[in-house]
N, CA, C and O atoms as a Tinker XYZ file with bonds, in Angstrom:
   368  protein
     1  N     -3.778000    7.758000   56.120000    73     2
     2  CA    -3.524000    6.484000   55.483000    64     1     3
     3  C     -3.971000    6.488000   54.029000    63     2     4     5
     4  O     -3.293000    5.925000   53.169000    81     3
     5  N     -5.081000    7.104000   53.757000    73     3     6
     6  CA    -5.586000    7.130000   52.390000    64     5     7
     7  C     -4.607000    7.833000   51.461000    63     6     8     9
     8  O     -4.449000    7.443000   50.304000    81     7
     9  N     -3.954000    8.866000   51.967000    73     7    10
    10  CA    -2.987000    9.575000   51.144000    64     9    11
    11  C     -1.787000    8.703000   50.814000    63    10    12    13
    12  O     -1.256000    8.788000   49.707000    81    11
    13  N     -1.357000    7.884000   51.731000    73    11    14
    14  CA    -0.218000    7.001000   51.501000    64    13    15
    15  C     -0.536000    5.987000   50.405000    63    14    16    17
    16  O      0.291000    5.723000   49.532000    81    15
    17  N     -1.752000    5.419000   50.460000    73    15    18
    18  CA    -2.148000    4.453000   49.438000    64    17    19
    19  C     -2.234000    5.094000   48.064000    63    18    20    21
    20  O     -1.786000    4.513000   47.075000    81    19
    21  N     -2.803000    6.281000   47.999000    73    19    22
    22  CA    -2.926000    6.928000   46.698000    64    21    23
    23  C     -1.566000    7.337000   46.174000    63    22    24    25
    24  O     -1.354000    7.319000   44.961000    81    23
    25  N     -0.641000    7.702000   47.037000    73    23    26
    26  CA     0.702000    8.050000   46.587000    64    25    27
    27  C      1.421000    6.827000   46.037000    63    26    28    29
    28  O      2.109000    6.915000   45.020000    81    27
    29  N      1.266000    5.692000   46.701000    73    27    30
    30  CA     1.928000    4.490000   46.205000    64    29    31
    31  C      1.317000    4.051000   44.876000    63    30    32    33
    32  O      2.017000    3.537000   44.003000    81    31
    33  N      0.014000    4.258000   44.730000    73    31    34
    34  CA    -0.635000    3.938000   43.459000    64    33    35
    35  C     -0.121000    4.847000   42.360000    63    34    36    37
    36  O      0.144000    4.393000   41.247000    81    35
    37  N      0.022000    6.128000   42.667000    73    35    38
    38  CA     0.550000    7.061000   41.679000    64    37    39
    39  C      1.987000    6.739000   41.324000    63    38    40    41
    40  O      2.382000    6.872000   40.166000    81    39
    41  N      2.785000    6.311000   42.315000    73    39    42
    42  CA     4.160000    5.934000   42.042000    64    41    43
    43  C      4.212000    4.713000   41.136000    63    42    44    45
    44  O      5.043000    4.652000   40.230000    81    43
    45  N      3.331000    3.736000   41.370000    73    43    46
    46  CA     3.285000    2.550000   40.525000    64    45    47
    47  C      2.879000    2.903000   39.106000    63    46    48    49
    48  O      3.413000    2.341000   38.150000    81    47
    49  N      1.942000    3.826000   38.958000    73    47    50
    50  CA     1.509000    4.240000   37.633000    64    49    51
    51  C      2.649000    4.906000   36.889000    63    50    52    53
    52  O      2.819000    4.691000   35.689000    81    51
    53  N      3.436000    5.718000   37.595000    73    51    54
    54  CA     4.579000    6.360000   36.965000    64    53    55
    55  C      5.626000    5.351000   36.548000    63    54    56    57
    56  O      6.242000    5.498000   35.493000    81    55
    57  N      5.838000    4.334000   37.354000    73    55    58
    58  CA     6.790000    3.281000   37.019000    64    57    59
    59  C      6.309000    2.498000   35.810000    63    58    60    61
    60  O      7.105000    2.170000   34.929000    81    59
    61  N      5.015000    2.193000   35.756000    73    59    62
    62  CA     4.466000    1.457000   34.619000    64    61    63
    63  C      4.597000    2.269000   33.339000    63    62    64    65
    64  O      4.899000    1.722000   32.279000    81    63
    65  N      4.369000    3.573000   33.438000    73    63    66
    66  CA     4.471000    4.409000   32.256000    64    65    67
    67  C      5.906000    4.471000   31.761000    63    66    68    69
    68  O      6.149000    4.454000   30.555000    81    67
    69  N      6.862000    4.543000   32.687000    73    67    70
    70  CA     8.257000    4.596000   32.257000    64    69    71
    71  C      8.690000    3.256000   31.686000    63    70    72    73
    72  O      9.508000    3.223000   30.767000    81    71
    73  N      8.165000    2.149000   32.203000    73    71    74
    74  CA     8.489000    0.841000   31.642000    64    73    75
    75  C      7.888000    0.686000   30.260000    63    74    76    77
    76  O      8.494000    0.063000   29.388000    81    75
    77  N      6.708000    1.241000   30.047000    73    75    78
    78  CA     6.067000    1.162000   28.741000    64    77    79
    79  C      6.877000    1.887000   27.685000    63    78    80    81
    80  O      6.996000    1.400000   26.560000    81    79
    81  N      7.435000    3.037000   28.020000    73    79    82
    82  CA     8.222000    3.770000   27.041000    64    81    83
    83  C      9.535000    3.065000   26.763000    63    82    84    85
    84  O     10.030000    3.122000   25.637000    81    83
    85  N     10.120000    2.397000   27.761000    73    83    86
    86  CA    11.366000    1.683000   27.514000    64    85    87
    87  C     11.115000    0.421000   26.697000    63    86    88    89
    88  O     11.976000    0.009000   25.920000    81    87
    89  N      9.942000   -0.201000   26.863000    73    87    90
    90  CA     9.661000   -1.395000   26.070000    64    89    91
    91  C      9.445000   -1.043000   24.611000    63    90    92    93
    92  O      9.804000   -1.826000   23.732000    81    91
    93  N      8.863000    0.126000   24.331000    73    91    94
    94  CA     8.695000    0.509000   22.930000    64    93    95
    95  C     10.045000    0.794000   22.302000    63    94    96    97
    96  O     10.228000    0.563000   21.106000    81    95
    97  N     10.991000    1.288000   23.079000    73    95    98
    98  CA    12.340000    1.491000   22.567000    64    97    99
    99  C     13.024000    0.165000   22.268000    63    98   100   101
   100  O     13.741000    0.044000   21.274000    81    99
   101  N     12.805000   -0.831000   23.122000    73    99   102
   102  CA    13.404000   -2.132000   22.880000    64   101   103
   103  C     12.744000   -2.825000   21.697000    63   102   104   105
   104  O     13.389000   -3.593000   20.982000    81   103
   105  N     11.430000   -2.549000   21.485000    73   103   106
   106  CA    10.754000   -3.108000   20.313000    64   105   107
   107  C     11.342000   -2.529000   19.037000    63   106   108   109
   108  O     11.507000   -3.240000   18.047000    81   107
   109  N     11.656000   -1.249000   19.058000    73   107   110
   110  CA    12.249000   -0.628000   17.883000    64   109   111
   111  C     13.621000   -1.230000   17.595000    63   110   112   113
   112  O     13.959000   -1.479000   16.438000    81   111
   113  N     14.409000   -1.464000   18.639000    73   111   114
   114  CA    15.727000   -2.046000   18.417000    64   113   115
   115  C     15.590000   -3.500000   17.972000    63   114   116   117
   116  O     16.397000   -3.986000   17.180000    81   115
   117  N     14.573000   -4.195000   18.477000    73   115   118
   118  CA    14.339000   -5.571000   18.038000    64   117   119
   119  C     13.979000   -5.610000   16.559000    63   118   120   121
   120  O     14.477000   -6.458000   15.817000    81   119
   121  N     13.115000   -4.694000   16.130000    73   119   122
   122  CA    12.720000   -4.636000   14.720000    64   121   123
   123  C     13.919000   -4.280000   13.856000    63   122   124   125
   124  O     14.098000   -4.853000   12.781000    81   123
   125  N     14.734000   -3.351000   14.306000    73   123   126
   126  CA    15.920000   -2.963000   13.542000    64   125   127
   127  C     16.886000   -4.128000   13.405000    63   126   128   129
   128  O     17.447000   -4.346000   12.332000    81   127
   129  N     17.085000   -4.880000   14.486000    73   127   130
   130  CA    18.000000   -6.018000   14.410000    64   129   131
   131  C     17.407000   -7.132000   13.546000    63   130   132   133
   132  O     18.142000   -7.829000   12.845000    81   131
   133  N     16.091000   -7.303000   13.592000    73   131   134
   134  CA    15.450000   -8.319000   12.745000    64   133   135
   135  C     15.585000   -7.944000   11.272000    63   134   136   137
   136  O     15.820000   -8.810000   10.428000    81   135
   137  N     15.438000   -6.653000   10.960000    73   135   138
   138  CA    15.601000   -6.211000    9.575000    64   137   139
   139  C     17.027000   -6.423000    9.103000    63   138   140   141
   140  O     17.255000   -6.788000    7.950000    81   139
   141  N     17.980000   -6.199000    9.983000    73   139   142
   142  CA    19.387000   -6.395000    9.623000    64   141   143
   143  C     19.674000   -7.864000    9.354000    63   142   144   145
   144  O     20.343000   -8.200000    8.376000    81   143
   145  N     19.173000   -8.739000   10.216000    73   143   146
   146  CA    19.388000  -10.177000   10.038000    64   145   147
   147  C     18.717000  -10.656000    8.757000    63   146   148   149
   148  O     19.287000  -11.454000    8.013000    81   147
   149  N     17.509000  -10.171000    8.502000    73   147   150
   150  CA    16.799000  -10.562000    7.287000    64   149   151
   151  C     17.536000  -10.081000    6.046000    63   150   152   153
   152  O     17.624000  -10.810000    5.058000    81   151
   153  N     18.059000   -8.880000    6.084000    73   151   154
   154  CA    18.834000   -8.357000    4.974000    64   153   155
   155  C     20.087000   -9.175000    4.721000    63   154   156   157
   156  O     20.449000   -9.424000    3.570000    81   155
   157  N     20.757000   -9.599000    5.799000    73   155   158
   158  CA    21.941000  -10.451000    5.660000    64   157   159
   159  C     21.571000  -11.796000    5.055000    63   158   160   161
   160  O     22.316000  -12.326000    4.231000    81   159
   161  N     20.433000  -12.356000    5.449000    73   159   162
   162  CA    19.997000  -13.644000    4.908000    64   161   163
   163  C     19.691000  -13.531000    3.417000    63   162   164   165
   164  O     20.022000  -14.428000    2.641000    81   163
   165  N     19.061000  -12.433000    3.021000    73   163   166
   166  CA    18.759000  -12.225000    1.601000    64   165   167
   167  C     20.052000  -12.083000    0.806000    63   166   168   169
   168  O     20.184000  -12.649000   -0.279000    81   167
   169  N     21.001000  -11.331000    1.346000    73   167   170
   170  CA    22.281000  -11.168000    0.660000    64   169   171
   171  C     22.998000  -12.509000    0.506000    63   170   172   173
   172  O     23.567000  -12.788000   -0.550000    81   171
   173  N     22.975000  -13.333000    1.544000    73   171   174
   174  CA    23.618000  -14.645000    1.481000    64   173   175
   175  C     22.926000  -15.540000    0.461000    63   174   176   177
   176  O     23.586000  -16.296000   -0.251000    81   175
   177  N     21.615000  -15.460000    0.386000    73   175   178
   178  CA    20.865000  -16.261000   -0.588000    64   177   179
   179  C     21.184000  -15.838000   -2.013000    63   178   180   181
   180  O     21.392000  -16.685000   -2.881000    81   179
   181  N     21.225000  -14.543000   -2.255000    73   179   182
   182  CA    21.547000  -14.040000   -3.593000    64   181   183
   183  C     22.952000  -14.473000   -3.986000    63   182   184   185
   184  O     23.181000  -14.875000   -5.127000    81   183
   185  N     23.891000  -14.395000   -3.054000    73   183   186
   186  CA    25.265000  -14.805000   -3.345000    64   185   187
   187  C     25.327000  -16.302000   -3.651000    63   186   188   189
   188  O     26.037000  -16.710000   -4.570000    81   187
   189  N     24.600000  -17.120000   -2.902000    73   187   190
   190  CA    24.602000  -18.565000   -3.142000    64   189   191
   191  C     23.997000  -18.895000   -4.501000    63   190   192   193
   192  O     24.485000  -19.790000   -5.191000    81   191
   193  N     22.947000  -18.190000   -4.894000    73   191   194
   194  CA    22.318000  -18.429000   -6.195000    64   193   195
   195  C     23.271000  -18.034000   -7.319000    63   194   196   197
   196  O     23.327000  -18.707000   -8.348000    81   195
   197  N     24.021000  -16.945000   -7.128000    73   195   198
   198  CA    24.986000  -16.529000   -8.148000    64   197   199
   199  C     26.116000  -17.531000   -8.290000    63   198   200   201
   200  O     26.625000  -17.745000   -9.390000    81   199
   201  N     26.514000  -18.150000   -7.177000    73   199   202
   202  CA    27.610000  -19.116000   -7.218000    64   201   203
   203  C     27.167000  -20.471000   -7.761000    63   202   204   205
   204  O     27.952000  -21.158000   -8.413000    81   203
   205  N     25.929000  -20.861000   -7.504000    73   203   206
   206  CA    25.429000  -22.188000   -7.900000    64   205   207
   207  C     24.048000  -22.061000   -8.531000    63   206   208   209
   208  O     23.059000  -22.443000   -7.906000    81   207
   209  N     23.952000  -21.537000   -9.746000    73   207   210
   210  CA    22.627000  -21.315000  -10.344000    64   209   211
   211  C     21.880000  -22.607000  -10.669000    63   210   212   213
   212  O     20.655000  -22.650000  -10.559000    81   211
   213  N     22.595000  -23.658000  -11.068000    73   211   214
   214  CA    21.932000  -24.915000  -11.407000    64   213   215
   215  C     21.327000  -25.545000  -10.151000    63   214   216   217
   216  O     20.197000  -26.033000  -10.173000    81   215
   217  N     22.081000  -25.528000   -9.072000    73   215   218
   218  CA    21.564000  -26.081000   -7.818000    64   217   219
   219  C     20.366000  -25.276000   -7.321000    63   218   220   221
   220  O     19.409000  -25.846000   -6.797000    81   219
   221  N     20.413000  -23.963000   -7.481000    73   219   222
   222  CA    19.293000  -23.121000   -7.060000    64   221   223
   223  C     18.051000  -23.427000   -7.880000    63   222   224   225
   224  O     16.943000  -23.463000   -7.344000    81   223
   225  N     18.230000  -23.648000   -9.181000    73   223   226
   226  CA    17.089000  -23.990000  -10.032000    64   225   227
   227  C     16.514000  -25.354000   -9.636000    63   226   228   229
   228  O     15.299000  -25.551000   -9.649000    81   227
   229  N     17.394000  -26.286000   -9.288000    73   227   230
   230  CA    16.933000  -27.611000   -8.869000    64   229   231
   231  C     16.146000  -27.527000   -7.559000    63   230   232   233
   232  O     15.125000  -28.195000   -7.396000    81   231
   233  N     16.622000  -26.714000   -6.643000    73   231   234
   234  CA    15.910000  -26.551000   -5.368000    64   233   235
   235  C     14.545000  -25.910000   -5.608000    63   234   236   237
   236  O     13.548000  -26.322000   -5.014000    81   235
   237  N     14.501000  -24.911000   -6.471000    73   235   238
   238  CA    13.224000  -24.250000   -6.770000    64   237   239
   239  C     12.252000  -25.219000   -7.433000    63   238   240   241
   240  O     11.062000  -25.224000   -7.115000    81   239
   241  N     12.757000  -26.042000   -8.358000    73   239   242
   242  CA    11.889000  -27.015000   -9.020000    64   241   243
   243  C     11.391000  -28.065000   -8.021000    63   242   244   245
   244  O     10.231000  -28.473000   -8.074000    81   243
   245  N     12.249000  -28.490000   -7.130000    73   243   246
   246  CA    11.841000  -29.454000   -6.111000    64   245   247
   247  C     10.790000  -28.886000   -5.172000    63   246   248   249
   248  O      9.842000  -29.573000   -4.789000    81   247
   249  N     10.970000  -27.622000   -4.807000    73   247   250
   250  CA     9.983000  -26.985000   -3.936000    64   249   251
   251  C      8.641000  -26.850000   -4.642000    63   250   252   253
   252  O      7.590000  -27.064000   -4.036000    81   251
   253  N      8.677000  -26.495000   -5.924000    73   251   254
   254  CA     7.434000  -26.377000   -6.693000    64   253   255
   255  C      6.744000  -27.730000   -6.819000    63   254   256   257
   256  O      5.521000  -27.818000   -6.717000    81   255
   257  N      7.531000  -28.791000   -7.042000    73   255   258
   258  CA     6.953000  -30.130000   -7.143000    64   257   259
   259  C      6.336000  -30.566000   -5.817000    63   258   260   261
   260  O      5.285000  -31.206000   -5.794000    81   259
   261  N      6.996000  -30.214000   -4.712000    73   259   262
   262  CA     6.465000  -30.575000   -3.397000    64   261   263
   263  C      5.148000  -29.856000   -3.123000    63   262   264   265
   264  O      4.202000  -30.457000   -2.615000    81   263
   265  N      5.091000  -28.574000   -3.460000    73   263   266
   266  CA     3.855000  -27.821000   -3.259000    64   265   267
   267  C      2.755000  -28.363000   -4.163000    63   266   268   269
   268  O      1.612000  -28.523000   -3.735000    81   267
   269  N      3.107000  -28.643000   -5.413000    73   267   270
   270  CA     2.118000  -29.201000   -6.339000    64   269   271
   271  C      1.600000  -30.547000   -5.879000    63   270   272   273
   272  O      0.405000  -30.827000   -5.973000    81   271
   273  N      2.500000  -31.378000   -5.381000    73   271   274
   274  CA     2.090000  -32.680000   -4.861000    64   273   275
   275  C      1.183000  -32.556000   -3.644000    63   274   276   277
   276  O      0.225000  -33.314000   -3.492000    81   275
   277  N      1.489000  -31.609000   -2.793000    73   275   278
   278  CA     0.660000  -31.399000   -1.609000    64   277   279
   279  C     -0.737000  -30.911000   -1.986000    63   278   280   281
   280  O     -1.732000  -31.335000   -1.397000    81   279
   281  N     -0.800000  -30.026000   -2.963000    73   279   282
   282  CA    -2.107000  -29.525000   -3.416000    64   281   283
   283  C     -2.910000  -30.651000   -4.058000    63   282   284   285
   284  O     -4.107000  -30.786000   -3.808000    81   283
   285  N     -2.252000  -31.456000   -4.884000    73   283   286
   286  CA    -2.934000  -32.573000   -5.527000    64   285   287
   287  C     -3.454000  -33.565000   -4.483000    63   286   288   289
   288  O     -4.587000  -34.039000   -4.569000    81   287
   289  N     -2.608000  -33.869000   -3.500000    73   287   290
   290  CA    -3.026000  -34.811000   -2.458000    64   289   291
   291  C     -4.191000  -34.250000   -1.651000    63   290   292   293
   292  O     -5.106000  -34.985000   -1.282000    81   291
   293  N     -4.157000  -32.960000   -1.379000    73   291   294
   294  CA    -5.239000  -32.353000   -0.608000    64   293   295
   295  C     -6.557000  -32.415000   -1.379000    63   294   296   297
   296  O     -7.613000  -32.635000   -0.787000    81   295
   297  N     -6.499000  -32.222000   -2.690000    73   295   298
   298  CA    -7.729000  -32.285000   -3.471000    64   297   299
   299  C     -8.237000  -33.715000   -3.575000    63   298   300   301
   300  O     -9.448000  -33.930000   -3.615000    81   299
   301  N     -7.351000  -34.686000   -3.621000    73   299   302
   302  CA    -7.772000  -36.088000   -3.717000    64   301   303
   303  C     -8.315000  -36.600000   -2.384000    63   302   304   305
   304  O     -9.248000  -37.402000   -2.361000    81   303
   305  N     -7.743000  -36.145000   -1.288000    73   303   306
   306  CA    -8.223000  -36.571000    0.022000    64   305   307
   307  C     -9.573000  -35.958000    0.338000    63   306   308   309
   308  O    -10.340000  -36.512000    1.126000    81   307
   309  N     -9.871000  -34.810000   -0.274000    73   307   310
   310  CA   -11.154000  -34.160000   -0.045000    64   309   311
   311  C    -12.297000  -35.026000   -0.530000    63   310   312   313
   312  O    -13.367000  -35.037000    0.079000    81   311
   313  N    -12.090000  -35.752000   -1.615000    73   311   314
   314  CA   -13.117000  -36.635000   -2.163000    64   313   315
   315  C    -14.310000  -35.871000   -2.701000    63   314   316   317
   316  O    -14.295000  -34.643000   -2.790000    81   315
   317  N    -15.347000  -36.620000   -3.058000    73   315   318
   318  CA   -16.574000  -36.009000   -3.568000    64   317   319
   319  C    -17.439000  -35.628000   -2.386000    63   318   320   321
   320  O    -17.827000  -36.491000   -1.599000    81   319
   321  N    -17.738000  -34.389000   -2.254000    73   319   322
   322  CA   -18.504000  -33.893000   -1.114000    64   321   323
   323  C    -19.991000  -33.859000   -1.409000    63   322   324   325
   324  O    -20.732000  -33.149000   -0.728000    81   323
   325  N    -20.449000  -34.601000   -2.401000    73   323   326
   326  CA   -21.873000  -34.619000   -2.707000    64   325   327
   327  C    -22.300000  -33.398000   -3.495000    63   326   328   329
   328  O    -23.461000  -32.993000   -3.440000    81   327
   329  N    -21.376000  -32.815000   -4.222000    73   327   330
   330  CA   -21.678000  -31.639000   -5.016000    64   329   331
   331  C    -22.541000  -32.003000   -6.205000    63   330   332   333
   332  O    -23.660000  -32.488000   -6.042000    81   331
   333  N    -22.028000  -31.772000   -7.393000    73   331   334
   334  CA   -22.818000  -32.016000   -8.598000    64   333   335
   335  C    -22.876000  -33.502000   -8.940000    63   334   336   337
   336  O    -23.829000  -33.962000   -9.570000    81   335
   337  N    -21.867000  -34.243000   -8.529000    73   335   338
   338  CA   -21.861000  -35.665000   -8.832000    64   337   339
   339  C    -21.563000  -35.945000  -10.289000    63   338   340   341
   340  O    -21.902000  -37.018000  -10.788000    81   339
   341  N    -20.941000  -35.013000  -10.983000    73   339   342
   342  CA   -20.679000  -35.180000  -12.414000    64   341   343
   343  C    -19.649000  -36.274000  -12.672000    63   342   344   345
   344  O    -19.662000  -36.883000  -13.742000    81   343
   345  N    -18.745000  -36.541000  -11.705000    73   343   346
   346  CA   -17.735000  -37.565000  -11.953000    64   345   347
   347  C    -18.369000  -38.946000  -11.953000    63   346   348   349
   348  O    -17.928000  -39.798000  -12.724000    81   347
   349  N    -19.369000  -39.216000  -11.139000    73   347   350
   350  CA   -19.997000  -40.522000  -11.121000    64   349   351
   351  C    -20.933000  -40.712000  -12.332000    63   350   352   353
   352  O    -21.106000  -41.836000  -12.802000    81   351
   353  N    -21.521000  -39.650000  -12.826000    73   351   354
   354  CA   -22.408000  -39.775000  -13.982000    64   353   355
   355  C    -21.616000  -39.952000  -15.275000    63   354   356   357
   356  O    -22.131000  -40.523000  -16.236000    81   355
   357  N    -20.372000  -39.472000  -15.314000    73   355   358
   358  CA   -19.582000  -39.647000  -16.523000    64   357   359
   359  C    -19.038000  -41.057000  -16.650000    63   358   360   361
   360  O    -18.658000  -41.464000  -17.748000    81   359
   361  N    -18.990000  -41.815000  -15.568000    73   359   362
   362  CA   -18.511000  -43.199000  -15.616000    64   361   363
   363  C    -19.546000  -44.133000  -16.208000    63   362   364   365
   364  O    -19.182000  -45.225000  -16.645000    81   363
   365  N    -20.808000  -43.766000  -16.247000    73   363   366
   366  CA   -21.878000  -44.647000  -16.750000    64   365   367
   367  C    -21.827000  -44.735000  -18.181000    63   366   368
   368  O    -22.644000  -45.428000  -18.787000    81   367
């Protein structure tokens, strides 16, 4: 009986090892397909910018303004954390 159990364990280990090698192959194909899709997206973006440069500049400016606004809001919401207190002393 002990031999039967060890054989089934060895068979399972062999199956797991073969599944591991097939999953690494599928990971490689997944990465390759992701690179292809990303490359297509970059090409489409470059083509759109070439066709509509003013709109692309407007989108970039809007994105920069949104990021700047978010940073400004984050600094204002932080408030005075009891640091140097120089802002309250300058008001006097």
